[in-house]
N, C-alpha and C positions, 0 to 999 in steps of 0.2 A: 611522866613519859611512860607509855606502856612497857612492861617488862622490867622496869627498874624500880627497886625498893632500896631505900637507904639502909645500909648494913650496920654502921657504927656511928656513935657520936664521939667526936674528938674534942678533948678539953686540954687546957694547959697542964703540962706535967705528965700526960699519957705517954706510955711506951709504945713506939711504933714497931709492929711486928709484921711478918710476911702475910699472915692470914688476913690482916686488915686490907692490904692491897689486893690479894686474890679474891676476897669476897666482893669488893667493889668492882673490880674488873670483870668478874663473872656476871655480875648484874648488868654491866654495860653491854657485854656480848649478847646477853639474853634480850636486851632492849632492841637490838638490831637484827634479831632472828628473822629469817625469811617468812616463817609461818606465824609465830606468835609475837613478833616484835612490833615496833612502832608503825602505825598504819596511815596516818594522815587522812583519816576519814571524817574529821570534824567532831568526833565524840570527845568526851572529857579525857584529858591527858594524852590524846592521840595527835593533837595538832590540827590546824585548819586543812580543809580540802584543797588540793593543789589546783589552782586556777589556770595554769599554763603548762602545756607539754610542747617542747620544742627541740631544736638542734642541741645535741649534747655539748656542753662546754662553752656555749655562747651566751653572753649576758643579754644580747638582743637577737634572739633566733629569727631566721628568715622562713624556715619551714616549721609551722607550729599549729597547735589547736588551742583556741582561746575560749574560755568560758565567759561570755558576756552576760554578767548578772543583771545589769540595768535593762537590757533588751531581751533577756531570756533566750539567748542564742548560744549554740555551739558553733564557733567560726573556724573554718579551715583555711590556712594560708600555705602557699608554696612560693619558692623563690622564682621570680620572673624578672629578667633583666637587672639582677642584683638587688631587687627589693622584695620584701614580703608582700605578696599580692593575695587578697582574699579571693578564694575560688567559689566557695559555697558555704551555707550555714544550715544548721538543723534547728528548726523552731517548732512551735506547737503544731503538730500534724503535718509538717511539710519539710522537705529537703529543697532549699531554694538557692539558685546561683546568685552570686553577688552582682553580676552584670547580666542584663537581659540578652538571651540568645548567644551565650558565650561558652557554656560547658557542654562537651560531648559525653555521651554514655557509651564507653568503650571506644575502640579504634578498629581500623580495617584488619589489623593483625591480632588484636586482643579483643575478642568478641564475647559478650554475654551469651549464655546458652539458651535458657528459657525465660520468658517474660510472662508475668501475670498481672492483670489489672481487674479490679472489681469496682468499676465505676466508669465514668466518661473519660476517654483519652482524646485530647485535642492535638492534632498534628498540622504543621504547615505544609508538609509534604511527606510522602511515603515512597521509598525506593525498595522494590522487591528484587533481590538478586542484583543484576546489572541493568535492570529495566529503567525506563524513563520515570522520573519522579511523578508520583500520583498526588495531585493536589486537592482532589475533591471526589465525591460520589455523585454521578448523574442520576437523577430520578426521572428525567425526561430525555429520551434519545432523539427526539425530533429536532433538537437545536444544540447538539454537541459541537465542541470546538473542532478545529482542523488538526489538533495535535492529540497524541496518545497520552494525555496527562490526567485523565479521569477514569474511574471505574464505573460501570453501569450496575445499578441494583438489579436484583432478580426480578422485581416487579416491573422495572423499566424495560428490561429485556423482553419479558413476556408481553407487555403492553405493545411495544413497538413491533415485535414479530407478528403478533396476532393482527395488528392493524395492516401490516404489509401483506400477509397471506390473505386476509379478508378482502383486500383491495385488488388482488390479482386473480384474473381468470385466464384459462387456457382456451383459446379459440382454435377450432379445427373444422374441417369439412371432409366428408367421404365421397365415394362415387355417387351415392344417392343420399337424400335426406337434407341437403342444404347445409348452411353454416351452423355449427354447434359450439358450445362453450362449456367449460368445467370450472366450478367454484373450487379453487385449490384448497381452501381450508375446511370444506365440508363434503366434497364430492371426489370421486376417483374416476380415472379414465381406464376403460377396459378395451384392450386391443384384441379383436377376435379375427381369426383367420377365416377366409371364405373358401370356396371350392378349390381344392388342390393346395391350400396354404395352411400350414401349422404355425402357431405362435408359442414361444417358450420364454418365460420370464425368470431371470436369475439376478439377484442383487439389484443393480440399477440398469440392467440391460434387458431389452426385449428383442428376441431373435425371431425373424420371419424366415420360413423355409417351405419349399414345396413338399407335399406329402407323397406317399407311395402311389397315389393315383395319377401322378404326373410323370411323363416320360422324360428322361434326361438325355444329354448328348452321349454320355459314355456308359450309362448304366444298362443293365440287361432287363428289359421289361417286355411284356407281351401286349401288343395292340389288339384291341377287339372292336369290331364294327367301325373301323376307320376307313375313310376314302382318301387314297393317295393319288394325286394327280401326277402321273409319270412324265407329263410335259415339263413340269417344274421340279421334279424330284428324281433322284437316281436310286433304283432298287437293284442291288447287286448280290452276287453269290447265291442266287436261287438255284437249288439243287433238286433232283428228282424227289428226294424224300421230303422236300418242303411243299410239294404239291399235295393237295387234298386228295384223299382216296376217291377214285372214280373219274379223276380229271385226265389221267394218262391211261390210254388203252395200250396194252402190250399184246393184244390179240384182237385184230380187227375183223376176224371172221364173224363176230357176233356183236358188232357195234349197234347202238340204238338208232332209231330213225331220226334223232335230233343231233345237231352239231354242238354237242355239249361236252365232248371229250377231244383230247389230242392223241394222235397215234405216235408211238415211239418209232424211231428209225428202224429198229429190228422188226417190229410188227409189220411195218409197211413192206420191208424187203421180203419177209416170210410170206406175206399175203400175195404180193406180186409174183414171186417165184412160183407159188402154188398155182396161181391162176394161169401163168404162162405154160406151166407143165401140162395143163389140162387141154391146151389148144390142140384139136385133132389134126392129123395129117392125112392127106389122101385126095379125094375128089372134090375139093372145094372149087366151086365155080365162081364164087364172088366173095369178096370181103366188104362188108358194109360197116361203116363207122357208126357205132352206137353212141349212147349218151357219154359225153365226156371225151369223145374221140372225133378226129377228123381224118379225111383221106379215104382209103379203101379203093376197090376196083374189081373188075371181073376178069382181068387177064394180066399176064406178066407179073413182075414183082409189085406187090401191093404194100403200101406203107400206111399204117395207122398212126396217127399222131394223137397223143394224149393232150387234151386241152386243160391247161391249168385253171383252177378256180381261185377264189379269194385266198391269198396267202400261199398258193401252190404255183410253182414254176415247172413247166414241162421243158426240160432241157434235152440236149441231143443224146445224152447218155444216162440221164436219170430224171426222176421227179423229186423235187425238193421244195421245202417251204421257202418262201421268199423273205425279204428283209422286213416285212410287216409283221412277221410272226416272232414272238419271243421264244428263244431257245433256253435250254437248261443252263448252258455254259456261256452263252454269248452275252454281250453287253448291249442292251437295247433300252430305249426310253418308252415307258408305258404312258399312254395318254387316254384320259377319260375311262380308266379302268377301276373297277370296284374289287377290292381284295377283302374277302370275308374271313375273319380270324387268321390273318397271315402272321407268320413269325419273321421279323426283320432282323437280320444279323448285321451289326455295325452299319446302320444307315447313315448317309451323309445328306444333310438338308442344306443344299446350296453352300456347303463348306462353313456355314454359320447359322445362328439362330435367326430365321427369317420366315417370311410368309405372312398371310393375313391373319393366321391364328396366333402369331407372336407379335408382341409390342416391346420396343426398346425406347421408352419415353420416361425421362427423369421426372417430368411433372404430371405423368398419368393423364394427359390432356384428352386422350380419346375416350376415357371413361367407359371402356368396353366391358360388357358382361360376358363376352365369349372369348376374348383374347387372353393369352397367358403372357405375363410380364417377365422380362429378363431379370436375372439376379441383380445386375448393375442398376437397372431402373428402380427396382424395389428398394435397394439400399439407398440410392440417392434420394428417393422420395421420403423415406422414413427419416434419414439423417437430417433433411431439410426441415421436416416437421418438428423433430425433437429439438433442433437447434433454436426454435422459436419459443420453447418452454422456458419461462424465467426460473433461474436458479441462483442461489447465493454462492459466495466463495468461502464460507466457513466449512472447514474440513474436520475440525475437532474443537471441543471445549475442554480445556485442561484446568484442573484445580491447582491454584497456586498456594503460597504460604498462608496458613490459617484456614484453608478451604479443603473440602473433600468432595468426591463425586466427579462429574465430568463424563466425557465419552466421545465417541466418533459417529454413532448412529442412533436413530430413534429419539425418544424424548430424553433430554439431558438435563440434569439438575445439579446445582452446586449448593453446598451447605458449609457453614463454618465448622471447623473441627475442634477437638478437645483442647487445642493450644490457645483458643480465643476465649476471653472472658465474656460471659453473657450478663444481661441485666438481672435475670432471675436465678441463674445457676449458682452453685457454691464452688468457688475456686480460690486458690491461695495465690496472692500477689507477692512477688519477691523482687527486691531492689527497685521498687517503683516510687516515684515522687508524686504525692497527691497534695495539691494545693488546697488547704483548708479554706482559703478565701473563696474559692469557686466550687467547693464540694462540702457536703455535710457528712460527718462521720458520727454515727450514733451507736448507742448500746455498748459503750466501752465499760467493761467491768474490771474489777481488781485483778482477775486472773489474766487479763489481756495485757497488763503492764509488766514489762520485764523488771527483774530485780535491779538491774543496772540502770534503768531509766528513772533515777531518783529525781523528784520534783524539787527544784531550787526553792528555798524558803522565800525568796523575793517574789515568787509567783503566788504566795498565799496572802490573803487579805489585801492590804494596801502595799505590800512589798517592802515595808520599812524594816522588818526583821530579817537579818542575814541568816544564811545557813548555819554559820558558826553559832550565832546566838540561839537559833532554834534548837540546836543539838544540846544546849545546856539543859533542856527538859529531860534528856535521857536518864539522868541520875536522880530525878525527883522520885521520892518515895511516898509523898503525900501532897496535898494542896499547897502550891507555891505561895499563894497569898497568905494562907494561915501561918506558914513558916516565917514569912517576912514580918508579919504582925507580931510574932513572938520574939523577934530580935530586938536589940536595944534601940530605942527610939532616938536617943541623943548620945553622942560620943563627945565628951569634954574632959577636963582635968579631974572632975569629980566622978565621972562615969566613963572610965576608960575601956577601950576595946580589948578583949582577951586575945592574946597572940595566936591561939589555936583556931581563930576565925580567919586568919590570913593564909592565902594559898590553900594547900591541902591539909593544914592544921597540924603538920608534923613538928613544927617548932613551938615549944611551950613558952610561957611567960619568962621563965628563968633563962632559957636559951636566948630568947629575944633580948633579954636584958644585957647579955654579953656585949651587945653592940653599943652600949652606953659610953664606954670609954674609947671607942674607935675614933682616931683623929685623922686617918687617911684611908685610902683604898685598901680593903682587906686583902684582895688578891695580890697587890704589890707587897704588902707586909708578909704574906704567906710565902711568896716567891723568894723574898729576901731571907726569911727564916729557913727556908728549905735548903738554901745553899750552905747553911751552917749546921745542918743535921749530921751527926756522926754517921759515917757510911755512905754519905752523899746519896740519899734516897732520890729516886727519879722524880721528875716533874709530874709523872702520872699521879703521885700521891697528892700533889697540890690540886690537880684536876678533880680527883675524887673528893678532896676537902671542899672545893668550890661547889661541886654538885650537891654535896651533903648540905652545905649552907644555903 
């Protein structure tokens, strides 16, 4: 036994002293030292390798690790329903469950952190987070099942989307040009505003709006070269300063020969007063009605009546424009009038958007090149056309466990991340079971084998040599066959075996001869003699004597 060396030889008549016991006991303590003591590693004097690790203190443990030499396994058992039940075994190149589909790797509350595989991993199903179990990878999306139980490969997604986009066209038609179409995977649709219409694109929205050349209901714009039919429109709040220069005469003493101006009330009064003031008094014999006047006479009181013309009424007390003439402050309706470069302040067009120049048609059925469409009809038409454009319902592609990339807009790609083992990459697998029956592990060198992964001797050659037997080679100093050939070929009465060839050789022929006269068990005799020793030496001495023998 390692750490123990016999200290003394005891013979009949020897005096028993304290140092004899101390020396032997010290050697026993050394033999069980935690560092240098007995190891049970199968080498010479160390005892056989322990073939079973189990519940402490049980002759038949229920929780145990068994070394199965015949099958070259390390078998792991746990207590299940009161019996030792094999859970898994470690064999050449594989960690294998004892029963198919029985052992879980981790639990919902005790999870492994990272996983590494350098080879093919076969799964019956894959659950990512709390999602539905994934049972397969689809490489053709044209015939997928009705359940979310598969993943699509990148190629399958691209092939399917390309096919769908290629097969889809956007049909449309304009006011002119007939029916048109857009190939969605190779062409783009450009929406261009026409006269008075601006287009603005932002993200997925196209906005149509009238531009600055179009008059609005509430805006302040200047109309130029427009004809306004006052029969159908109301023009209000026209003031003197709204009239074009030369239209209003404030001094009718020098008017032109054409009816191209209007006289102000003050100008008319001033002119008439001046003309009346110049009427002579005296010897008039007759008053003759001239142009624009009626009446007259040659005697008595003579009355001249002013004859009103177009737009002028001759009243009893004054001459005034009639109701057919538009005044500066009055409310009148103009009919068939042409306003050149007028300024219209807060015009009301029949209280709403109307007239032949305006159209409120959701389907744009008039197809007019001269009419202006209402906001509502433009929006309704565009909304209806956009609604017919085919779109999908994918809003985002999100990278899940083992993937990177994704996105919500543009071209989106997914790739496996650094947590996934690839076929050609260099990664380290931890806590993985690789079935050597279904996989090939090559290029294993001595440096790859852990010191603790000792190969059982039964796995060498035909397995007939045990580990204990194999370890006997450890102490050989030269060729074993040569040493065997040098030993005694025959042991008999004439060719006796030397005692130092037995066990460790510490017992010589003389000492071995002491057994000649033994008639019963030595230990029994020693125990009996021990009780008779003066001073009653302890039984430990007998133990030491037995060890020595």
